[in-house]
N, C-alpha and C positions, 0 to 999 in steps of 0.2 A: 669545523673544529679549529681551535687555535693551536698553531704549531710554531715553535721557535727553533731556529737553526743557530747553533753556536759555531761560528766560523763561516765567513762569507768568501771562502776560497772557491776552488773549482767545484768540488762536490756540494758544498753548502749552498752556493749561489744557484747552481743549476737545479738542485733538488728543491730549494725554496721557491724558485720561480715556477717550477712545474707544479708543485703542490698548490701554489696560489692560483695557477691556471685551472686547477681542478675545482676551485671554489673555496679552498681553505683560507683562513686568515693567517698570514705568515709574517714573522719578524725575523730578519737575519741580523744576528749580533756578531760584531767583530771588534776586537780590541784596537785595531789599527784605525785611528781617526782619519788618516789620509784616504784609506780605502773606502770608508763609509762616506766621507765627504764627496768622493768621486762618484759613488753609487747614487747618492742623493742628487747629484748633478747629471745623472744619466750616463756616466762614463764607466764602461766595464773594465775591471782590473785584469781580465783575461780575454783572449780571442776565442770565441766559440760561435759557429754559424747559428744565427737566429736568436741568440741570447739577448742581445740589446733590445730587439723588438719585443720579446717575451717579457722582459723586465719592465719595459716602459708601459706596456698595455696593462699589466697587473698593478703597477704603482698607480696608474691613472684610475683604475677601478677601485682602488682603496684596499686591495687584498694583500699587497706586499709592501713592507716598510723595512727600514734599515736603522740600526742604532748601535751605539757603543756601550749602552747601559744594560748589563746582564740582568739586574734585578727587575727593571721595568719590562725587559723583553720576556722574562720567564713568568712574570706574574700572570696567573690565569691560564697558562698554557696547559693543554691536554697532553701534549707530547713535546718533549724537548730533544732535538737531535744534536748529538755531538759530532761535528764534522770538521775536526781540526787535523793538522798535519801529523803524520807519524813517520818522519824521515828516518833513514838508517842512522843509528848511533855511531858516532865516530869511534873508531878503534876496534869494535867487535861486530858491527853489522846488525846488532839487535835493533828492533823498532824502538825509537825514542818515544816513550809514552808520557813524557812530562807535560805536553800540552793537553792530552786527554785527561790526566789526573787533575791538572789545574782547572780544567773546564768542569769536571765532575764536582770539585770542591765548591766552585762558584755557583754552579747550578743548585747544589744541595742547600747552600746558604740562602738562595733566592726563592726556593719553592714555597708557594703560599697556599697550596691545595693538592689534591690527589693528582699525580702526574706520572707518566711513563717516560723514562729516560732511554733514548735510543742511540746506541753506538753505531754511527754511520761510517766513522773512520775505520780504515783497515787496521785491525789490531790482532796481536797474537792470541792464541787460545788461553783462556783464563782471565783475559782483561776485564770482561764483563763482571766477573766475581769481585775484582778489586774496585771497579767503578761503583758497584752496588754497596760495597763496604764504606767507601768514601761518602757516598750520598746519604746512606742511612745514618752514618755518624753525625752528619750535619743536620738532618731532618729530625732524627729521633722517632718517636711514635706519634708525632703530631699529625702526619698525613700518610696516606697510602702511596707508596712509590714502588716501582719495579723497573728493572733494567733489562732491556732486550738488545739483541744483536740484529742489525739489518744492513748487511754489507751491500755496497754499491757495485754495479757492474756497468759503468758508463765508459764508453769509448770516446776519447777526446776527438772532436770533429764531428761526432754523431751523437752527442750526449742527450740532447733533448728528445730525439727519436727513441733512443734507448730507454730513457726514463718513461716515456709515454706508451711505448710498445715493447715492454721488456720480454726477454726470453723466459725469465722467471723472477719471482720475488721471494727472497729467503728471509725468514723471520725466526730467530732463535729466542725462545722464551721459556721461562720456568714458571710462569704465572698465567692462569686462565684469563684473569681480568685484563692483564697487559696484552694478551693475544687478541682479545675482543677490541681493545682500543686500536691496535694496529690494523685490524680488519676495517674499522671505520676510516682510518687514515688512508688506506689504499682502496677504499670502496669503489671509487671511479674506475680503477683498473680491474676490479672484480667483475664489474658490469661488462667489461670488454673480454672477460674470460682469460685474463692473464694468469699463467700458471703460478701458484703460490705454494711454497713449501714451508711448513712449520716444523721446526726441529728444536732440539735442545740448544741452549745458548752457545756452548763450546763447539758443538757441531757446526753451527752457522759461522762461527769465527774461522773454523778450519776450511769450510767450503770455499771462502774467498781465496785463501792462499793456495789451496789445491787447484782451483780453476786457473789462476794466473801461472802457477808453475807448469801446469799441463800445456797451456798455450805457448809459454816460453819454450817448452820442450819441442813442440811441433815446429816452431820457427827455427830452432837450432838444428833439429834433425834435417830439415830440407836444405839448410845452408851447408851441412856436411855432405849431403847427397850432391849438392851443386859442385862442391870441390871434386867429388869423385867423377861427376859428369865431365868436367873439364879435363880430367886426367885420361878418361877412357873414350872420349869422343861422343858422349851422349848429350841430350838436351834436357836440362832440368825442368823447363816449362812443360814439356811433354810428360816427363816423369811425374811431375806434380799433378797434372790433369789425370794421368792414368791411375794414380793411387787415390786422388781426391774423389773420383767417381764412385769409389767404394763407400757405401753409406756408413760403414763402420768407422771410416777414417774422416771423410768429409773434406771439402776443398778449402775451407777457411784456414788461414795462418800457415799456408803451404807455399808462400811466395818467397823465393830466395832473395836475399839482399845483404846489406852490410851489418846485420845484427839488430837485436831489439834494444830499445831505450825507453825513455819516458819516465813518468812518475810512479808507475806501478811495478812492472815486471822486474826491474833490477833490485829494488828494495824489498819487494815481497818474496822473491826467491831467496834472498839473503836471510830475511826474517824467518822464513820457514825452516831453513837450514839450522839457524840458531835454536829454534824451538825443538827441532829434532835432536840436536846435540845435547841440549839441556835434559832431554828425556832418554838419552842413550839409545836413540833410534837412528841407524845409518840411513842416509838418503843419497846414495851414490849417483843416481841418475840426475838429481837436481844439482848436486855438486859439479858434475860434468857439464851440465847446461850452463851454469854460471861461468865456469872457466873457459869453455869453448866460445861463448858469446863475447867475453872480454877480449880474448885473443883475436877474434874475427875483425873487430873494429880496426885495430892497427894493421891487420893483414890487408884490409882494403886500401890502406895507405901504400903498402908495398905493391899492390896490384896497379895502382896509379903510377908509381915510379917505374914499374916494368913497362907500362904503356908509353912512358917517356923515353924508352930505350935503356932503362936501367940506371940512368943518371939524372937526378932532378936538380942538380946544382945550377943556379942561375936561370932556371926555367919558371914559367908562370902557369899556375893551375887555377882554373875557374870552377868553383863549386856552385851548382844550381840546387838550392835547397839546403837548409841548415837544421830545421826542426826535426825531431825524431820521427814525425809522420806529418802528412799534409793536414790542412784545416785546423791547425793549432799554432800557437806561438811558443809552445813548450820546448825548452832546450835541455831539460833534465836528462842526463845520460844519453844525449843524442849521439849517434855514431859519428857525426861530423866533428865533434870535439876531439876524438882520438885520431880521426883522419887528418885533420888540420895539423895536429901536433906532429904526427909522423911525417907529413910533407915538409913542415918547417925543419924538423930534425934532419931531413934529407937534403936541405938546402934550397927548397923551392920557395917562391913567393906565392901568396894565395889571395885571390879575389873571390867574392861571393855575392849571391843575390838570393833572397828568400822573400816571398810575398808578404809574410806576417812576422817572421821571427828575428829580423835584423836588429830591432831595438834591444831585445833581450840578449841576442848573440854578441852584440858589439862589446858588452862588458866582459863576456866570457872568452872572446877571441880578439884581443887587442891588436894582434899582428896581422889580422885579415883586413883587406880593403873591402869595405861594403859598397856595392854599386847600386845605382838607382833602378836599373833594369837588368834583365838577363843578358841583353845584348851588350850593355856597358861592361858587365862582368867578364864576358868572354873575349873582349877586344885584346888583341896581341897575346893571347894565351897559347900555351903549347899543349894543353889538354883541357877538354871540357868534361866535367864529371856531373852526372845526375845522381844526387845524393838522396833527395826526397821527391816522391812522385806526385808533386803538385800538378793539378790539371793544367795549369798555365805552362808547364814544361812538356806536355804531351804533343803539342802541335807547334813547336818552334819552327821558325823559318830557317831551315838548314842551309839554304843557299846564302842567306844573309850571314849566318854564323861562319860559313866557309870563307866568306869574304873578309870577315873581321879577325879571324884567328891567325896566329903565326904558323901553327902546326895543326894539321887536321887529324886530331885524335879524340874520339868520344868514348868515355868510360861510363857505361850505363849500369849503375849499381842497383837499379830497380827493374831492368829489362822492359822498359816502356817503349822502346823503339825496335823496329825490325832491322836486322843487319842490312838487308838489300836496300832499304830506303836511305840508310845512312851512307852506305858505300857509294850510292849513286851520286852523292855530292863530294866524293873524293876522300871521305874520312876513313880512317882505320877504326873499326868498331870493336870494343871490348865489353862484352856482356858478362853476366853471372851464370855459371853453370852451363856454358855452351862450348861446343868444339872449337 
């Protein structure tokens, strides 16, 4: 089948490359000529393990191409996926749908045959109705068109595996013909017996928001349990294991830390709240999740100041990890942003090292000294802080770090070290949710 991706960002590029790897003919269209020129030269606009090789192999096979021309890209397509950004709108937190609506208008004007338009972007309930109105207004009765919702469930750092071996595929459709087209699009995964759920379009749109809000709630819940553990002398890691072994709860997203960030959970919880408010439906649990998570990030800064003896003035703090999670260069709503600001407000100087995120982080954190290695970052520091659980930080040479630092204090916001191993090298160890 011929598939067109409108948007060559994270979702569009990963999805397009994976569809091409299934054997489809895929064109990724993006209005940013710099991004398309980079992709044509084999340079990825994002860091995602395995993506560069996947793109290169499918470009070489002639199944994957890139363009800035919407009309040429859409011509002859069986399915056109809209995979553009839906950031939080300034001022009210609603999802900004201007890019989605603009894409729908351009796609409608470019359609030259029967076509299914697929909303891959995360959009509020009812967006598919508006996209269909925009497209039909442009197409008229000339061609058969239908709009479906096909939310993505990709984890940054594991996106290719998630796409090829999904927990489920959700397709929201109001048209039997469009559903049949989507079955053909995903046929390679049907053969692998990937679970597929056909629903109404509005239901599919809500599934994505409900899933992300629930996962954000699990993270926030275990973080509050971690605070209680510290107060009463319990260990949150054992609590997490104890409740996670219950199949009704599950172990995933029960790792205490500095709070969630990234491109999805912060904006999607806000957008869900705005949809609920517009429909006079209270969602007090999600409201609390958003508030608690926002407060937690700066609380981690205070935790670091306490590890410095309660006074950070004139002291140096070394942060290991800046991105919101490992295996990505994504700094959107990363806990490190609030942590750095709280440390600077307290009078500390900050150095940092991240394996992939420093190029993006440098513009967001101009007061932070970016180091070439973890060891360069910790030199002469008064506290070493694990912010992101990159594998590169799991086996640091603690003896070498003890030699380099000015004060032996390790604040482990991801609990990747054992207290005894750290204390053996003379460090004071400060974990999350521990006595």
